[in-house]
NUMARMAR-381389 format. One line per 8 residues: number of its first residue (from 1); their letters; for each residue x, z, y of C-alpha. Coordinates in nm, 2 decimals. Example, Ala and Ser with C-alpha at 12.3 -4.5 7.8 and 13.67 -1.06 7.14 Angstrom:
residues 2
1	AS	1.23,0.78,-0.45 | 1.37,0.71,-0.11
//
This chain:
residues 693
1	MKVLFIYT	4.85,6.33,-1.57 | 4.71,6.07,-1.32 | 4.34,6.01,-1.26 | 4.22,5.70,-1.06 | 3.87,5.69,-0.92 | 3.71,5.36,-0.84 | 3.40,5.34,-0.62 | 3.22,5.03,-0.49
9	ELRTPPQM	3.00,5.00,-0.18 | 2.95,4.63,-0.14 | 2.69,4.50,0.11 | 2.56,4.85,0.18 | 2.63,5.11,0.45 | 2.87,5.39,0.35 | 2.71,5.66,0.13 | 2.88,5.99,0.25
17	KLLLEIGR	2.69,6.19,-0.01 | 2.86,6.00,-0.29 | 3.20,6.00,-0.12 | 3.18,6.38,-0.09 | 3.09,6.40,-0.46 | 3.41,6.21,-0.55 | 3.60,6.44,-0.31 | 3.48,6.74,-0.51
25	YSAVLKNA	3.59,6.59,-0.84 | 3.93,6.52,-0.69 | 3.96,6.87,-0.54 | 3.88,7.03,-0.88 | 4.14,6.82,-1.05 | 4.41,6.85,-0.78 | 4.37,7.23,-0.78 | 4.45,7.22,-1.15
33	GYECSLLY	4.77,7.02,-1.08 | 4.66,6.67,-1.16 | 4.73,6.37,-0.94 | 4.43,6.17,-0.81 | 4.37,5.86,-0.61 | 4.07,5.65,-0.51 | 4.02,5.27,-0.48 | 3.73,5.25,-0.23
41	IRNEKVKN	3.59,4.90,-0.25 | 3.40,4.76,0.05 | 3.43,4.38,0.00 | 3.46,4.12,-0.27 | 3.82,4.03,-0.19 | 3.95,4.38,-0.28 | 3.72,4.40,-0.58 | 3.88,4.08,-0.73
49	DLAPEVDK	4.23,4.20,-0.68 | 4.25,4.55,-0.82 | 4.51,4.51,-1.10 | 4.82,4.55,-0.87 | 4.68,4.88,-0.73 | 4.60,5.01,-1.08 | 4.95,4.91,-1.21 | 5.11,5.07,-0.91
57	FRPQILVL	4.94,5.41,-0.96 | 4.96,5.39,-1.34 | 4.67,5.63,-1.43 | 4.60,5.76,-1.78 | 4.23,5.79,-1.70 | 4.01,5.57,-1.49 | 3.68,5.71,-1.34 | 3.44,5.45,-1.22
65	FSTPEQFS	3.16,5.59,-1.00 | 2.84,5.39,-1.00 | 2.49,5.38,-0.86 | 2.22,5.16,-1.02 | 2.24,4.92,-0.73 | 2.62,4.88,-0.77 | 2.64,4.87,-1.15 | 2.67,4.49,-1.17
73	FVKEISKS	2.99,4.51,-0.97 | 3.12,4.80,-1.18 | 3.06,4.61,-1.50 | 3.28,4.32,-1.37 | 3.56,4.57,-1.27 | 3.54,4.76,-1.60 | 3.57,4.45,-1.82 | 3.85,4.30,-1.61
81	LKEQFPNI	4.06,4.62,-1.61 | 4.01,4.69,-1.98 | 4.14,4.34,-2.06 | 4.45,4.40,-1.84 | 4.50,4.77,-1.92 | 4.35,4.84,-2.26 | 4.53,5.17,-2.30 | 4.37,5.33,-1.99
89	FQICAGLM	4.07,5.55,-2.08 | 3.76,5.45,-1.88 | 3.49,5.70,-1.78 | 3.18,5.60,-1.58 | 3.03,5.88,-1.36 | 2.77,5.91,-1.09 | 2.40,5.83,-1.07 | 2.40,5.52,-1.30
97	PTLAPDAT	2.52,5.69,-1.61 | 2.32,6.00,-1.53 | 1.99,5.82,-1.48 | 2.04,5.54,-1.73 | 2.30,5.65,-1.99 | 2.19,5.41,-2.27 | 2.22,5.11,-2.04 | 2.55,5.22,-1.91
105	IALKSLDA	2.72,5.30,-2.24 | 2.62,4.96,-2.36 | 2.91,4.83,-2.16 | 3.18,4.81,-2.43 | 3.47,4.85,-2.20 | 3.37,5.20,-2.12 | 3.51,5.48,-2.33 | 3.29,5.76,-2.20
113	LCIGEGEQ	3.02,5.87,-1.96 | 3.01,6.17,-1.73 | 2.65,6.28,-1.69 | 2.51,6.48,-1.40 | 2.72,6.74,-1.21 | 3.04,6.68,-1.39 | 3.32,6.84,-1.20 | 3.39,7.11,-1.46
121	ALLEFVSA	3.33,6.86,-1.75 | 3.59,6.62,-1.62 | 3.84,6.90,-1.56 | 3.80,7.02,-1.92 | 3.83,6.66,-2.05 | 4.14,6.58,-1.85 | 4.30,6.91,-1.95 | 4.25,6.83,-2.32
129	FNSDQTIH	4.33,6.46,-2.30 | 4.70,6.48,-2.40 | 4.67,6.79,-2.62 | 4.57,6.85,-2.98 | 4.23,6.98,-2.86 | 3.93,6.77,-2.95 | 3.79,6.57,-2.66 | 3.45,6.47,-2.81
137	SFRNLWMR	3.25,6.79,-2.77 | 3.25,6.87,-2.39 | 2.90,6.91,-2.24 | 2.80,6.64,-1.99 | 3.01,6.38,-2.16 | 2.91,6.09,-2.38 | 3.20,5.97,-2.59 | 3.25,5.64,-2.78
145	LPSGKIIQ	3.45,5.70,-3.10 | 3.69,5.44,-3.24 | 3.42,5.36,-3.50 | 3.18,5.27,-3.22 | 2.96,5.57,-3.27 | 2.84,5.74,-2.95 | 2.86,6.12,-2.93 | 2.59,6.24,-2.68
153	NPPRLLEE	2.67,6.58,-2.56 | 2.39,6.75,-2.36 | 2.44,6.87,-2.00 | 2.56,7.22,-1.93 | 2.39,7.49,-1.73 | 2.39,7.42,-1.35 | 2.64,7.61,-1.14 | 2.41,7.84,-0.93
161	NLDVIPLP	2.69,7.96,-0.69 | 2.79,7.64,-0.50 | 3.06,7.84,-0.31 | 3.28,7.85,-0.62 | 3.31,7.47,-0.61 | 3.61,7.36,-0.40 | 3.55,7.19,-0.07 | 3.57,6.81,-0.10
169	DRTIFDHN	3.91,6.66,-0.10 | 3.86,6.43,0.20 | 4.21,6.29,0.19 | 4.12,6.08,-0.11 | 3.88,5.85,0.08 | 4.09,5.84,0.41 | 3.88,6.08,0.61 | 4.05,5.99,0.94
177	KILRASGN	3.92,5.63,0.90 | 3.57,5.77,0.85 | 3.60,5.99,1.16 | 3.70,5.68,1.36 | 3.41,5.48,1.22 | 3.16,5.75,1.30 | 3.26,5.86,1.64 | 3.44,6.17,1.51
185	TLFVEAGR	3.14,6.30,1.31 | 3.19,6.54,1.02 | 2.94,6.48,0.74 | 2.85,6.80,0.56 | 2.63,6.87,0.26 | 2.48,7.21,0.27 | 2.31,7.22,-0.07 | 2.19,7.03,-0.38
193	GALQDYIF	1.85,6.94,-0.49 | 1.52,6.88,-0.30 | 1.22,7.08,-0.21 | 0.97,6.80,-0.28 | 0.90,6.60,-0.60 | 0.92,6.25,-0.48 | 0.82,6.02,-0.77 | 1.06,5.75,-0.65
201	SYDSALAQ	1.38,5.94,-0.55 | 1.71,6.03,-0.72 | 1.64,6.40,-0.68 | 1.31,6.38,-0.88 | 1.49,6.21,-1.17 | 1.78,6.45,-1.16 | 1.55,6.75,-1.15 | 1.39,6.63,-1.48
209	IYKEKGSY	1.73,6.60,-1.64 | 1.82,6.96,-1.55 | 1.47,7.10,-1.61 | 1.58,7.38,-1.84 | 1.94,7.41,-1.71 | 1.88,7.64,-1.41 | 1.75,7.59,-1.06 | 1.82,7.24,-0.94
217	LRVRSPEN	1.76,7.35,-0.58 | 2.07,7.54,-0.46 | 2.24,7.60,-0.13 | 2.58,7.71,-0.01 | 2.63,8.03,0.19 | 2.65,8.00,0.57 | 3.00,8.14,0.56 | 3.11,7.86,0.32
225	IIREIRTF	2.96,7.59,0.54 | 3.11,7.73,0.86 | 3.46,7.75,0.69 | 3.44,7.38,0.60 | 3.35,7.28,0.96 | 3.62,7.50,1.11 | 3.88,7.32,0.89 | 3.82,7.01,1.09
233	SSKIEKVS	3.74,7.16,1.43 | 4.04,7.00,1.60 | 3.94,6.65,1.49 | 3.57,6.63,1.53 | 3.31,6.60,1.81 | 2.98,6.62,1.61 | 2.85,6.74,1.27 | 2.59,6.56,1.06
241	FIDSNFIY	2.42,6.75,0.78 | 2.32,6.48,0.52 | 2.08,6.69,0.31 | 1.75,6.52,0.26 | 1.58,6.83,0.40 | 1.80,7.07,0.58 | 1.53,7.34,0.60 | 1.60,7.50,0.26
249	SDEWLAEL	1.45,7.83,0.37 | 1.37,8.00,0.70 | 1.59,8.30,0.61 | 1.89,8.09,0.52 | 1.85,7.87,0.82 | 1.83,8.16,1.06 | 2.15,8.31,0.92 | 2.33,7.97,0.93
257	LMEYKKGL	2.23,7.90,1.29 | 2.33,8.25,1.40 | 2.68,8.20,1.25 | 2.70,7.85,1.39 | 2.64,7.96,1.74 | 2.91,8.23,1.72 | 3.21,8.00,1.71 | 3.10,7.64,1.68
265	EFPFSINA	3.00,7.42,1.98 | 2.97,7.09,1.80 | 2.62,6.92,1.84 | 2.47,6.85,1.50 | 2.21,6.62,1.34 | 1.98,6.69,1.05 | 1.71,6.54,0.82 | 1.40,6.75,0.78
273	FPEYLGAK	1.04,6.72,0.64 | 0.80,6.74,0.94 | 0.59,7.02,0.77 | 0.89,7.25,0.79 | 0.95,7.19,1.17 | 0.75,7.46,1.34 | 0.79,7.55,1.71 | 1.01,7.85,1.65
281	ILEALKKA	1.24,7.66,1.41 | 1.28,7.37,1.65 | 1.36,7.61,1.93 | 1.62,7.78,1.72 | 1.77,7.44,1.61 | 1.80,7.33,1.98 | 1.97,7.66,2.09 | 2.22,7.62,1.81
289	GCYSITIP	2.31,7.27,1.91 | 2.08,7.03,1.72 | 2.07,6.70,1.91 | 1.90,6.47,1.65 | 1.63,6.51,1.37 | 1.53,6.23,1.13 | 1.21,6.28,0.94 | 1.09,6.09,0.63
297	IETGNEKL	0.76,5.92,0.70 | 0.79,5.67,0.42 | 0.45,5.50,0.50 | 0.17,5.51,0.75 | -0.09,5.53,0.48 | -0.18,5.90,0.41 | -0.31,5.84,0.06 | 0.00,5.64,-0.05
305	RKKITNRN	0.23,5.90,0.11 | 0.07,6.19,-0.08 | 0.09,5.99,-0.41 | 0.46,5.90,-0.38 | 0.59,6.21,-0.22 | 0.35,6.49,-0.33 | 0.34,6.59,0.04 | -0.01,6.64,0.19
313	ISNEEILR	0.08,6.58,0.55 | -0.15,6.38,0.79 | -0.04,6.13,1.05 | -0.18,6.36,1.32 | 0.05,6.64,1.20 | 0.35,6.40,1.21 | 0.25,6.30,1.57 | 0.23,6.67,1.67
321	VSEEVRKN	0.58,6.74,1.52 | 0.72,6.44,1.71 | 0.59,6.58,2.04 | 0.74,6.92,1.96 | 1.07,6.77,1.88 | 1.07,6.58,2.22 | 0.96,6.89,2.40 | 1.29,7.05,2.28
329	KIEFNIRL	1.48,6.74,2.41 | 1.60,6.65,2.06 | 1.64,6.29,1.95 | 1.35,6.20,1.72 | 1.41,5.94,1.44 | 1.19,5.83,1.14 | 1.26,5.69,0.80 | 1.03,5.42,0.65
337	VLGFPNEY	1.02,5.26,0.30 | 0.85,4.92,0.26 | 0.74,4.74,-0.06 | 0.61,5.02,-0.28 | 0.42,4.89,-0.59 | 0.05,4.82,-0.51 | 0.13,4.82,-0.14 | -0.09,4.57,0.05
345	PEIIQETI	-0.01,4.40,0.38 | -0.28,4.61,0.54 | -0.09,4.93,0.44 | 0.23,4.80,0.60 | 0.03,4.73,0.92 | -0.07,5.10,0.91 | 0.30,5.19,0.88 | 0.38,4.97,1.18
353	ALAKKLKP	0.09,5.12,1.38 | 0.21,5.47,1.32 | 0.57,5.38,1.42 | 0.44,5.24,1.75 | 0.25,5.56,1.81 | 0.54,5.79,1.73 | 0.78,5.59,1.96 | 1.09,5.72,1.78
361	DHIHQTIY	1.44,5.69,1.92 | 1.55,5.51,1.60 | 1.38,5.38,1.29 | 1.57,5.37,0.96 | 1.39,5.13,0.72 | 1.46,5.03,0.36 | 1.29,4.82,0.09 | 1.18,5.02,-0.21
369	YPIPGTKL	1.42,4.99,-0.50 | 1.30,5.12,-0.85 | 1.55,5.39,-0.96 | 1.58,5.44,-1.34 | 1.46,5.77,-1.46 | 1.19,5.81,-1.19 | 0.82,5.81,-1.25 | 0.77,5.51,-1.02
377	YNFCKEKG	1.04,5.32,-1.20 | 0.86,5.38,-1.53 | 0.53,5.26,-1.37 | 0.70,4.94,-1.24 | 0.85,4.87,-1.58 | 0.53,4.93,-1.77 | 0.34,4.69,-1.54 | 0.61,4.43,-1.56
385	LIANRKFL	0.68,4.44,-1.19 | 1.06,4.44,-1.20 | 1.18,4.09,-1.16 | 1.51,3.94,-1.28 | 1.67,3.98,-0.93 | 1.98,4.18,-0.88 | 1.98,4.42,-0.58 | 2.31,4.29,-0.45
393	EIEKYQSV	2.21,3.92,-0.47 | 1.91,3.95,-0.23 | 1.87,4.00,0.14 | 1.81,4.35,0.27 | 1.44,4.27,0.35 | 1.37,4.14,0.00 | 1.24,4.33,-0.30 | 1.34,4.32,-0.67
401	LDSSELSQ	0.96,4.36,-0.75 | 0.72,4.08,-0.82 | 0.40,4.19,-0.65 | 0.07,3.99,-0.63 | -0.04,4.21,-0.34 | 0.28,4.17,-0.12 | 0.48,3.86,-0.10 | 0.85,3.83,0.00
409	DDLKNAYE	0.74,3.67,0.33 | 0.51,3.96,0.40 | 0.81,4.20,0.35 | 1.04,3.99,0.56 | 0.79,3.97,0.85 | 0.72,4.34,0.83 | 1.09,4.42,0.82 | 1.16,4.20,1.12
417	TIHLLDNI	0.87,4.35,1.31 | 0.99,4.70,1.26 | 1.35,4.60,1.35 | 1.22,4.44,1.67 | 1.01,4.75,1.75 | 1.31,4.97,1.70 | 1.54,4.76,1.92 | 1.29,4.69,2.20
425	RRARPDDT	1.27,5.06,2.26 | 1.65,5.09,2.30 | 1.65,4.77,2.51 | 1.40,4.91,2.77 | 1.53,4.91,3.12 | 1.70,5.22,3.25 | 1.94,5.31,3.54 | 2.21,5.09,3.38
433	TKAGFFNF	1.99,4.78,3.35 | 1.79,4.76,3.67 | 2.03,4.53,3.85 | 2.09,4.17,3.75 | 1.96,3.82,3.77 | 1.93,3.80,3.39 | 1.98,4.11,3.18 | 2.04,4.00,2.82
441	ITKFPEAK	1.96,4.34,2.67 | 1.62,4.39,2.83 | 1.55,4.03,2.74 | 1.63,4.11,2.38 | 1.29,3.98,2.25 | 1.37,3.64,2.39 | 1.69,3.60,2.20 | 1.70,3.33,1.93
449	MKGMDKTC	1.92,3.33,1.62 | 2.09,3.03,1.46 | 2.19,3.05,1.10 | 2.07,3.41,1.05 | 1.75,3.60,1.10 | 1.66,3.84,1.38 | 1.78,4.15,1.18 | 2.13,4.03,1.25
457	LRVSEYFI	2.09,4.12,1.61 | 2.04,4.48,1.74 | 2.08,4.70,2.05 | 2.33,4.98,2.00 | 2.46,5.26,2.22 | 2.82,5.39,2.24 | 3.00,5.64,2.45 | 3.29,5.45,2.60
465	QGEKRKVL	3.54,5.66,2.81 | 3.27,5.93,2.84 | 2.99,5.70,2.95 | 2.69,5.59,2.74 | 2.69,5.21,2.73 | 2.43,4.97,2.57 | 2.56,4.70,2.35 | 2.40,4.37,2.23
473	SQRLNAEI	2.54,4.38,1.87 | 2.54,4.09,1.63 | 2.66,4.04,1.28 | 2.99,3.86,1.24 | 2.94,3.48,1.25 | 2.59,3.51,1.39 | 2.50,3.30,1.69 | 2.26,3.42,1.97
481	RYKISLKE	2.09,3.19,2.22 | 1.90,3.25,2.54 | 1.72,3.00,2.77 | 1.81,3.06,3.13 | 1.79,2.88,3.47 | 2.11,2.90,3.68 | 2.18,2.88,4.05 | 2.47,2.93,4.28
489	NLLLAFGI	2.68,3.24,4.34 | 2.64,3.39,3.99 | 2.88,3.61,3.79 | 2.86,3.70,3.42 | 2.96,4.07,3.37 | 3.01,4.17,3.01 | 3.23,4.36,2.78 | 3.33,4.29,2.42
497	IVEPEIHF	3.34,4.55,2.15 | 3.44,4.57,1.79 | 3.21,4.84,1.65 | 3.38,5.14,1.47 | 3.23,5.06,1.13 | 3.49,4.78,1.11 | 3.73,5.05,0.98 | 3.53,5.05,0.65
505	SANLSRIN	3.61,4.68,0.60 | 3.92,4.50,0.48 | 4.17,4.41,0.75 | 4.05,4.10,0.94 | 4.31,3.86,1.06 | 4.12,3.78,1.37 | 3.79,3.79,1.56 | 3.69,3.53,1.82
513	FLIGFRQG	3.44,3.61,2.10 | 3.28,3.29,2.23 | 3.04,3.22,2.52 | 2.92,2.87,2.60 | 2.65,2.69,2.82 | 2.46,2.41,2.66 | 2.26,2.15,2.85 | 2.11,1.88,2.63
521	KETKMFFN	2.36,1.80,2.35 | 2.66,1.90,2.55 | 2.82,2.25,2.52 | 3.07,2.37,2.78 | 3.29,2.66,2.67 | 3.28,2.95,2.92 | 3.47,3.22,2.74 | 3.70,3.22,2.44
529	KTIDGQEI	3.89,3.54,2.34 | 4.07,3.59,2.01 | 4.16,3.94,1.91 | 4.42,4.01,1.64 | 4.29,4.20,1.34 | 4.58,4.45,1.34 | 4.51,4.54,1.71 | 4.15,4.61,1.61
537	MGSDLFWR	4.22,4.82,1.31 | 4.48,5.02,1.50 | 4.23,5.15,1.76 | 3.93,5.39,1.73 | 3.70,5.17,1.94 | 3.82,4.84,2.06 | 3.66,4.72,2.39 | 3.74,4.50,2.69
545	EFILPIET	3.55,4.44,3.02 | 3.52,4.10,3.21 | 3.35,3.97,3.53 | 3.37,3.59,3.55 | 3.22,3.34,3.79 | 2.97,3.09,3.65 | 3.04,2.74,3.76 | 2.74,2.57,3.92
553	LPAVQTKI	2.57,2.35,3.66 | 2.30,2.08,3.71 | 1.96,2.23,3.77 | 1.82,2.17,3.42 | 1.72,2.40,3.15 | 2.03,2.57,3.01 | 2.10,2.77,2.69 | 2.37,3.04,2.69
561	IFKIEGDS	2.53,3.09,2.35 | 2.70,3.41,2.23 | 2.90,3.38,1.91 | 3.15,3.60,1.73 | 3.35,3.45,1.46 | 3.57,3.62,1.20 | 3.70,3.58,0.84 | 3.41,3.78,0.68
569	IDRRDEIW	3.41,3.76,0.30 | 3.03,3.73,0.26 | 2.76,3.65,0.51 | 2.58,3.97,0.39 | 2.88,4.19,0.49 | 2.78,4.44,0.74 | 3.05,4.37,1.00 | 2.91,4.41,1.36
577	CGWIEPII	3.07,4.33,1.69 | 2.90,4.31,2.03 | 2.86,4.24,2.40 | 2.87,4.55,2.63 | 2.58,4.53,2.88 | 2.59,4.15,2.93 | 2.43,4.06,3.26 | 2.42,3.77,3.50
585	VDKTRDAV	2.43,3.90,3.86 | 2.41,3.74,4.21 | 2.74,3.82,4.39 | 2.56,3.82,4.73 | 2.27,4.05,4.62 | 2.42,4.28,4.35 | 2.74,4.39,4.52 | 2.69,4.76,4.43
593	YIKKRSLF	2.64,4.68,4.06 | 2.94,4.44,4.06 | 3.15,4.72,4.21 | 3.04,4.95,3.93 | 3.13,4.70,3.66 | 3.47,4.65,3.83 | 3.53,5.02,3.80 | 3.48,4.99,3.42
601	QNVQERAD	3.76,4.73,3.43 | 3.98,4.98,3.61 | 3.88,5.24,3.35 | 3.97,5.00,3.07 | 4.31,4.92,3.24 | 4.38,5.29,3.27 | 4.28,5.34,2.91 | 4.51,5.05,2.80
609	LQIKVNEL	4.79,5.20,3.02 | 4.73,5.54,2.86 | 4.76,5.38,2.51 | 5.09,5.23,2.61 | 5.21,5.56,2.75 | 5.10,5.74,2.43 | 5.28,5.47,2.23 | 5.60,5.52,2.44
617	ERKLKESY	5.57,5.90,2.40 | 5.53,5.85,2.02 | 5.83,5.62,2.01 | 6.03,5.87,2.22 | 5.93,6.15,1.98 | 6.03,5.94,1.68 | 6.37,5.86,1.85 | 6.42,6.23,1.93
625	TLLRQKER	6.33,6.33,1.58 | 6.57,6.06,1.44 | 6.85,6.17,1.67 | 6.81,6.54,1.57 | 6.80,6.43,1.20 | 7.13,6.23,1.25 | 7.28,6.53,1.44 | 7.18,6.76,1.15
633	ESNDSKME	7.32,6.50,0.90 | 7.64,6.49,1.12 | 7.66,6.87,1.12 | 7.60,6.87,0.75 | 7.88,6.62,0.70 | 8.12,6.83,0.92 | 8.03,7.14,0.72 | 8.08,6.95,0.40
641	IDNKVKRI	8.42,6.83,0.51 | 8.52,7.19,0.62 | 8.41,7.32,0.28 | 8.61,7.05,0.10 | 8.92,7.13,0.31 | 8.87,7.50,0.24 | 8.83,7.42,-0.13 | 9.15,7.21,-0.13
649	GELNLKIM	9.34,7.49,0.03 | 9.21,7.73,-0.23 | 9.31,7.49,-0.50 | 9.66,7.45,-0.35 | 9.70,7.83,-0.36 | 9.59,7.83,-0.72 | 9.83,7.55,-0.80 | 10.12,7.74,-0.63
657	DLETQLEM	10.02,8.05,-0.82 | 10.01,7.86,-1.15 | 10.35,7.70,-1.07 | 10.50,8.05,-1.01 | 10.35,8.17,-1.33 | 10.49,7.86,-1.50 | 10.84,7.93,-1.37 | 10.81,8.29,-1.49
665	MQDQIEEL	10.70,8.17,-1.83 | 10.99,7.93,-1.84 | 11.24,8.21,-1.76 | 11.08,8.42,-2.03 | 11.11,8.13,-2.27 | 11.48,8.09,-2.19 | 11.54,8.46,-2.24 | 11.36,8.44,-2.57
673	IALRDVSG	11.57,8.14,-2.68 | 11.89,8.32,-2.58 | 11.77,8.63,-2.76 | 11.70,8.41,-3.06 | 12.05,8.26,-3.05 | 12.21,8.61,-3.03 | 11.99,8.75,-3.30 | 12.08,8.45,-3.52
681	SILKEKIK	12.45,8.50,-3.47 | 12.43,8.87,-3.56 | 12.22,8.79,-3.86 | 12.47,8.53,-3.98 | 12.76,8.79,-3.95 | 12.56,9.05,-4.15 | 12.49,8.79,-4.42 | 12.87,8.70,-4.45
689	KILKR	12.96,9.07,-4.49 | 12.71,9.11,-4.76 | 12.84,8.81,-4.94 | 13.20,8.93,-4.93 | 13.12,9.25,-5.11
//
């Protein structure tokens, strides 16, 4: 029995929580002896060409995972595959069928829905699929009968002991690729459920579905979590706990941190509500290796925060927690949501003001999306606020709501302001950016974009060969412009980098890095480097360093243009590349800095040489393995020949023995014939004598 999972993540960052859920489904089925595979779709090109992959795997059951945001794509895929493969049974699982089953089952190409936590339900269904057992009565499953009638089975009781659920099968979604894309970070989910009743979140809707089915808030044992991390200890450098609030309880946390410190040295990051982060807990987290904490702020307006999160925490308390986090030298990040219903521009300004006061290391921001099954979704629907705009057809700073209080332009301006605030903090000068005639990262606010908005430009940080480097990152096919004035004796020092998230995208055939100088209407090309897509996809982090002299140009205003081109499928695809610490330096004044950048070139050359050495070693190992294999095959052939010769000898002996036996039998036959002749003569004589009488 073969089961094929299909999961789309188009125009959105990777959702590890959902990938791990698919991994658990796969683990349960594989443990029972079933074969599973996953088509993980990150772009339109792959989405539109699934039939060959499905035909190659030949599944009996197709499981399409869907969120509400991705359901429009899932509908297209389901209809297309049902037309081409009408005999493959289709099940839709995940958040969409769980939160909006009626809207999901309305898709006629679907044969069934898997509602809620469905690992056991799917296993029971797959086990019974080709048997005489009925497949219509399993809890958590909605089934479409041939007559068109829908059987709506209720959800089963929740599994309270999460340790009995197998660890996720990470091979199904190419875990090595995810490790490369995340800087060798292992994503781990410690529990299920949430401590707070947000009226807009998935967890609040799921808690209602399971209201009488057991405790929705559950947590794995520390031993189970440590075992999962140890499984990958040779491949990882960091751990990220993706739970919405990692502080499930003080007692559980203390036990986990104690076990973690015993044998694990990987730094880890968490999400946590600020009201759970007391001084003692922060100290314990730091000692165990916590390097980053992200807290959900949602909004800067205290009344709105209390209304949508049921959390009565003041801005002053949040400020206090931020100071405590920094006191423990832990990275402090915040999460904001813009565009709630009835949110005014003045409320958004309060959010921006709080973000400025907190001075976080990073700001994660999203636009509110109404999730079916939540209280806030019902409110939006009753008030007629949900417009006929699909989530995947709008920009990331736009809303699907029609609001008289907050326009789309208000949202865009707020989103760009927060984006700028987030990046200016990372762009501030430090020891690596003090030198230079013109530092493009510290001048980040002066950058102008052509063809895209400012959110397509950001300041990133990466560890390259053990050193933390700042990167001026831009979306593929975006163009950045700076106004500068040039003089003599200048050099442009910069690096190029293809950010690791590229591994989540389809193979690109090429990427072009371009730098030009424009005076008036004339543009003079300064740098043009084309990188082959296969070379990029084959490396964990592709980067190169350059120091190039700038030709003296006429003393008029000049624009320097940075552009990175590639065969991106859609302009909203999140494919980022960048420029490592681009800076114009005076070769007579900045000799020390130039020497330092030259060292980076040497490091790069050594790294490239090491890659070549590693490749040679790999080829030598392959050649040695092949040689040993041929030697074994040769030995096997020699042994086989010897065995055949021995067998022939044995057969010859048997033939000789048979020939001897045959000769003896012939002698016996001749004796019998002679005896017969003598006996016949005697008999004739006796007959004659009798006749004479």
